[in-house]
C-alpha positions in Angstrom: -33.1 -13.4 16.4 -31.5 -9.9 16.4 -28.0 -9.2 15.4 -26.7 -6.0 17.0 -23.8 -5.3 14.6 -22.8 -6.8 11.3 -19.3 -6.3 10.1 -17.4 -8.0 7.3 -13.7 -7.7 7.1 -12.5 -7.4 3.6 -9.5 -9.3 2.3 -6.5 -7.1 2.1 -4.6 -7.4 -1.1 -0.8 -7.5 -1.1 0.2 -4.1 0.1 3.6 -4.1 -1.6 4.0 -1.6 -4.4 5.8 -2.1 -7.7 8.9 -0.3 -6.6 9.6 -2.3 -3.4 12.8 -3.9 -4.6 14.3 -0.6 -5.6 13.3 1.0 -2.2 14.9 -1.9 -0.3 18.0 -1.6 -2.4 18.2 2.2 -1.6 17.6 1.6 2.1 20.4 -1.0 2.1 22.7 1.3 0.3 22.0 4.1 2.8 22.5 1.7 5.7 26.0 0.6 4.5 27.1 4.1 3.6 25.9 7.5 4.6 22.7 9.0 3.3 24.5 11.8 1.5 26.9 9.4 -0.2 27.3 9.7 -3.9 27.7 5.9 -4.2 23.9 5.5 -3.9 23.2 7.8 -6.8 22.5 4.9 -9.2 20.1 3.3 -6.8 18.3 6.6 -6.3 18.0 7.0 -10.0 16.5 3.5 -10.4 13.9 4.2 -7.7 13.1 7.6 -9.3 12.5 5.9 -12.7 10.4 3.2 -11.2 8.2 5.7 -9.3 7.8 7.7 -12.5 6.7 4.7 -14.5 4.6 3.1 -11.8 0.9 3.0 -12.6 -1.4 5.1 -10.5 -3.7 2.9 -8.5 -7.2 3.8 -7.8 -8.7 2.5 -4.6 -12.0 0.8 -4.8 -13.9 1.4 -1.6 -16.0 -1.5 -0.4 -19.4 -0.4 0.8 -20.7 -3.7 2.2 -20.2 -2.6 5.8 -22.2 0.6 5.2 -25.1 -1.4 3.6 -25.0 -4.0 6.4 -25.2 -1.3 9.1 -28.1 0.3 7.2 -30.0 -2.9 6.7 -29.2 -4.2 10.2 -32.0 -2.1 11.6 -34.5 -4.3 9.8 -33.2 -7.7 11.1 
């Protein structure tokens, strides 16, 4: 039996970042008032602090599809 193409779809982790609530609050504030409004300054400051303190995430690339394609020639 020959399999022409092997592909495994990886499970995608939750894509939400650590500052999602602050971003949602800022967008809500901008929707209710204008973007240049000074009433959203506290929300902007909260988002800025969250982004500054958020850990940098390193993406681990999954190489299983590469190896499956390479080894698929021998099946």
